[in-house]
C-alpha positions in Angstrom: 59.6 41.4 190.4 57.6 43.1 187.7 56.4 46.6 188.3 52.8 47.8 188.1 53.4 49.0 184.6 54.4 45.6 183.4 53.0 44.1 180.2 50.1 41.6 180.7 50.2 38.9 178.1 46.9 37.0 177.8 46.6 33.2 177.8 45.2 33.2 174.3 48.1 35.3 173.0 50.6 32.9 174.4 48.7 29.9 173.1 48.5 31.4 169.6 52.2 32.3 169.8 53.3 28.8 170.7 51.0 27.1 168.2 52.1 29.2 165.3 55.8 28.8 166.2 55.6 25.0 166.5 53.6 24.5 163.3 55.8 26.8 161.3 59.0 25.3 162.7 57.9 21.8 161.7 56.8 22.9 158.3 60.0 24.9 157.7 62.2 22.0 158.8 60.4 19.5 156.5 60.0 21.8 153.4 63.0 24.1 153.7 65.4 22.1 155.8 65.5 24.8 158.5 68.3 24.8 161.1 68.9 27.3 163.9 72.4 27.8 165.4 72.4 29.5 168.8 75.5 30.4 170.8 76.0 29.4 174.4 75.5 32.8 175.9 72.2 33.4 174.2 71.0 29.9 175.4 71.8 31.1 178.9 69.8 34.3 178.4 66.9 32.3 177.1 66.9 29.9 180.2 66.9 32.8 182.6 63.9 35.1 183.2 65.8 38.3 182.3 64.9 40.4 179.3 67.1 40.8 176.2 66.7 42.2 172.7 67.0 40.2 169.4 67.9 42.4 166.4 67.6 40.6 163.1 68.9 41.3 159.6 66.1 41.8 157.1 66.8 40.3 153.7 63.3 38.8 153.3 59.7 38.7 154.7 60.5 35.1 155.8 62.9 36.6 158.5 59.9 37.2 160.7 59.3 33.5 161.0 62.9 32.8 161.9 62.6 35.5 164.6 59.8 33.4 166.2 62.1 30.4 166.2 65.1 32.3 167.6 63.1 33.4 170.6 61.3 30.1 171.3 60.5 28.8 173.9 60.4 32.2 175.5 57.5 34.5 174.7 58.6 37.6 172.7 57.1 40.8 171.6 58.0 42.0 168.1 58.1 45.6 166.8 56.0 45.6 163.6 55.4 48.3 161.0 52.0 49.8 162.0 50.4 49.4 158.7 50.8 45.6 158.9 48.2 45.5 161.7 45.5 46.6 159.4 45.8 44.0 156.6 42.8 41.7 157.0 43.5 38.3 158.5 47.3 39.0 159.0 46.5 42.2 160.9 44.1 40.3 163.3 46.8 37.7 164.0 49.4 40.3 164.7 47.1 42.2 167.1 46.2 38.9 168.8 50.0 38.3 169.4 50.2 41.7 171.1 53.0 43.0 168.8 54.2 46.5 169.2 53.1 48.7 166.2 55.5 51.4 165.1 55.2 54.1 162.6 58.0 53.6 160.2 60.6 56.3 159.2 59.6 58.7 161.9 60.0 58.8 165.7 57.2 57.0 167.5 57.2 57.8 171.3 54.3 55.5 172.0 56.1 52.6 170.5 59.3 53.4 172.5 57.3 53.5 175.7 55.9 50.1 174.9 59.3 48.7 174.2 60.5 49.9 177.6 57.5 48.3 179.3 58.3 45.0 177.5 61.9 44.8 178.7 60.9 45.8 182.2 58.5 43.0 182.2 61.3 40.5 181.5 60.1 39.6 178.0 62.2 39.3 174.8 62.0 42.2 172.4 62.4 41.5 168.7 63.2 44.2 166.1 64.6 44.6 162.6 66.6 47.8 162.6 66.9 48.0 158.8 63.2 48.8 158.7 62.5 47.4 155.3 63.3 44.3 153.2 66.6 44.3 151.4 66.4 45.0 147.7 69.6 43.3 146.5 70.5 40.7 149.3 72.8 43.2 151.1 72.0 45.2 154.2 70.0 48.4 154.2 71.4 51.5 156.1 70.5 51.6 159.8 69.6 54.8 161.6 71.9 56.0 164.4 68.9 56.2 166.7 69.0 52.4 167.0 72.0 52.8 169.3 70.3 55.4 171.4 67.3 53.1 171.8 69.5 50.2 172.9 71.3 52.4 175.4 67.9 53.6 176.8 66.5 50.0 177.1 69.7 48.9 178.8 69.4 45.1 178.4 71.6 42.6 176.6 71.5 42.4 172.8 71.6 39.3 170.5 71.8 39.4 166.7 70.1 37.1 164.3 71.4 36.5 160.8 68.9 34.6 158.5 70.5 32.7 155.6 68.8 31.7 152.4 65.5 33.6 153.1 66.2 36.2 150.4 66.2 33.5 147.8 63.2 31.7 149.2 61.0 34.8 149.2 62.7 37.7 147.3 61.2 41.2 147.4 60.3 41.3 143.7 58.3 38.1 143.8 55.7 38.3 146.6 53.4 35.5 145.6 54.4 32.1 146.9 57.9 30.9 148.0 60.8 29.3 146.1 61.9 26.0 147.6 65.4 26.0 149.0 67.5 25.7 152.2 67.1 28.3 155.0 68.8 28.7 158.4 69.4 31.2 161.2 72.4 32.1 163.3 71.7 33.7 166.7 74.6 35.0 168.8 75.2 37.4 171.7 76.5 40.9 170.8 76.3 43.1 173.9 75.8 42.1 177.6 74.7 44.4 180.4 78.2 45.8 181.0 78.8 46.5 177.4 75.6 48.6 177.1 76.7 50.7 180.1 80.3 51.2 179.1 80.0 51.6 175.3 79.2 54.9 173.6 76.4 55.3 171.1 79.0 55.4 168.3 80.6 52.2 169.5 77.3 50.4 169.8 76.3 51.5 166.3 79.6 50.3 164.9 79.1 46.9 166.5 75.6 46.6 165.1 76.5 47.5 161.6 79.4 45.0 161.6 77.3 42.2 163.2 74.3 42.7 160.9 76.3 43.1 157.7 75.5 40.6 155.0 75.8 39.8 151.3 73.8 36.7 150.7 74.6 36.3 147.1 78.3 36.0 148.0 77.6 33.7 151.0 75.5 31.4 148.8 78.4 30.5 146.5 79.9 27.9 148.9 76.6 26.4 150.2 75.8 24.2 147.2 72.1 25.1 147.7 69.8 25.5 144.7 66.5 27.4 144.7 63.4 26.7 142.6 62.5 23.9 140.3 64.1 22.9 136.9 60.9 23.8 135.1 60.3 27.3 136.7 62.9 30.1 137.0 63.7 31.0 140.6 64.2 34.7 139.8 60.9 35.4 138.2 60.3 39.2 137.7 63.9 40.0 138.9 64.1 42.7 136.2 61.9 44.9 138.5 65.1 45.6 140.4 67.2 46.6 137.4 66.5 49.9 135.8 69.9 50.3 134.2 71.6 47.9 131.7 75.1 47.0 133.0 76.4 46.7 129.4 75.1 49.8 127.6 73.9 51.9 130.5 70.4 52.5 129.1 67.4 52.9 131.4 64.3 50.8 131.8 65.3 48.4 128.9 66.0 45.2 130.8 63.3 42.5 131.0 63.2 38.8 132.0 61.2 36.0 130.6 61.5 32.2 130.9 64.7 32.3 132.8 66.5 34.8 130.6 67.4 38.5 131.1 67.7 40.7 128.0 68.2 44.4 127.1 66.1 45.8 124.3 68.7 48.5 123.6 71.9 46.6 123.1 70.8 43.0 122.9 72.6 41.9 126.1 71.4 38.5 127.3 71.9 36.5 130.5 70.6 33.2 131.8 69.2 32.8 135.3 70.4 29.8 137.2 68.7 27.7 139.9 71.4 28.9 142.3 70.1 32.5 141.7 73.1 33.7 139.7 73.4 35.2 136.2 75.4 33.5 133.4 76.6 35.2 130.3 79.4 34.8 127.7 80.4 38.3 128.5 82.5 38.0 131.7 82.5 41.7 132.3 78.8 41.6 133.3 77.7 41.1 136.9 76.9 37.5 138.0 74.6 38.2 141.0 72.0 40.7 142.2 74.1 42.6 144.6 76.9 43.1 142.0 74.4 44.4 139.5 72.8 46.8 141.9 76.2 48.1 143.0 76.7 49.4 139.4 73.4 51.2 139.7 74.3 52.7 143.1 77.6 53.9 141.6 75.7 55.6 138.8 73.3 57.3 141.3 76.3 58.5 143.4 77.8 60.2 140.3 74.4 61.6 139.3 73.7 63.2 142.7 77.1 64.8 142.8 75.5 67.6 140.8 73.8 69.9 143.3 71.1 70.7 140.8 70.3 67.1 140.0 66.6 66.1 140.3 64.7 62.9 139.8 61.2 63.3 138.5 58.4 60.8 137.8 54.7 60.8 136.9 52.8 59.1 139.7 49.4 58.2 141.0 48.6 58.7 144.7 46.7 56.7 147.3 46.3 56.8 151.0 45.9 54.2 153.8 44.4 55.4 157.1 45.9 53.7 160.1 43.4 52.0 162.4 41.1 51.0 159.6 40.5 47.4 158.6 41.1 48.3 155.0 44.4 48.3 153.0 44.1 51.7 151.5 41.6 54.1 149.8 42.6 54.7 146.2 42.3 58.2 144.8 40.9 57.7 141.3 42.2 59.8 138.4 44.8 61.4 140.5 47.9 62.1 138.3 50.8 64.0 139.7 54.5 64.6 139.5 56.9 63.2 142.1 60.4 64.6 142.4 63.4 64.1 144.5 66.3 66.4 145.2 68.7 67.4 148.0 65.9 69.1 149.9 63.7 66.0 149.9 60.7 64.6 148.1 58.1 66.8 146.4 54.7 65.9 145.1 52.2 68.1 143.1 48.9 67.4 141.5 45.9 69.5 140.6 44.6 69.2 144.2 47.6 69.5 146.5 51.3 69.9 146.9 53.5 68.0 149.5 57.1 68.6 150.5 58.8 66.0 152.6 62.3 66.7 154.1 65.1 64.3 153.2 65.7 63.7 156.9 62.7 61.5 157.3 62.9 59.9 153.8 65.8 57.4 153.8 63.8 54.6 155.4 60.9 55.0 152.9 59.4 51.6 152.0 59.5 50.3 148.5 57.1 47.7 147.0 58.8 46.1 143.9 55.9 43.8 143.1 53.1 46.5 143.0 55.4 49.4 142.0 54.9 51.9 144.7 56.8 53.8 147.4 55.2 55.0 150.6 55.9 57.1 153.7 53.9 58.2 156.8 52.2 61.5 157.2 50.4 61.8 160.6 47.9 58.9 160.7 48.1 58.1 157.0 50.4 56.2 154.8 50.8 57.9 151.4 51.6 55.7 148.5 52.9 56.8 145.2 52.6 54.4 142.2 55.3 55.0 139.7 54.7 54.7 135.9 57.5 52.1 135.5 58.0 49.5 138.2 61.8 49.8 138.0 61.6 53.4 139.1 60.9 52.1 142.6 64.3 50.5 142.7 65.9 53.7 141.4 64.0 55.9 143.9 65.2 53.7 146.8 68.8 53.7 145.5 68.7 57.5 145.2 67.5 57.9 148.7 70.3 55.7 150.0 72.9 57.7 148.1 71.4 61.1 149.1 71.5 60.1 152.8 75.2 59.2 152.4 76.1 62.4 150.7 74.4 64.5 153.4 
């Protein structure tokens, strides 16, 4: 029996939820050949009226759609980054679905209370613990607080692994989708007894293992292709690559008409429909994850120097949560953004900001529009970098700094 503090889902929210899910499922099946594989135990959970959690990997924005399919026909509430609720038509739809808004990168007690109400009401709770879309088709670091939250909620946990979504809608190409096969794999990870008996460390170890992925490697044996013969699938992919894998120079790699090239050393690669790189030089990486690994290795060596610092000229903007506007742009605001072992620092003629490293690792990066952002009270501060590839470098540096700490 639900308690007095249970979540009340309106008829219209349920109707919208089921209509959206059915329409998208049909469209995804026809256009993208979607298939969902669900194990026996999760099917039993879905047939029952008990609550459970679905944790999904997050290689692409398309994963949110597969989350809907994974929970269907049960009604689910999803944890969504708070800023998404204030983006025009999309925001209105999310509010109508009664999603749970959460401020990213910082503790949000209000959101946690709403999650507790959700599971006590017997509903499915959906979350993506990575927090942001993958840059290179491999998993992002997850915070240890995820295990503490699971322990507190005390209900069974299922994990969802989307396949192919990264290539259908990669983070560096937001406009439109690339045609190709997608699927989802939903399986049970922890039942009630597991949650009670396992330590936070054991839960976290199980989560990291279950949600680990390298989609570039997985795709080698599928035989799937992405994109059309006339249009390169990996358009604008050079926004991820700030360092040439051949000569090591910075910000010299560009792509055009299905080819990658370096202006410093003349390195060239072809982009295939299978989303791989082809070159006569076999020492060069042949997929996105392998290339980014060389960049991460460089950042690891760079940040071994305790005096290392990453500086960049930026422009700043702010978005106020609760407003039906994307953000308020601050005109003619030029400043300097820097990163070191203490955290992130920003300075312009009007203000100075210091943000500790402890709340930075989950910072969001936009590779299409070339900015990074983080929360400050009820504002999201965005910093536009002078070179789009600096976003990738900034995110990589944060990942490395977190590991070194």
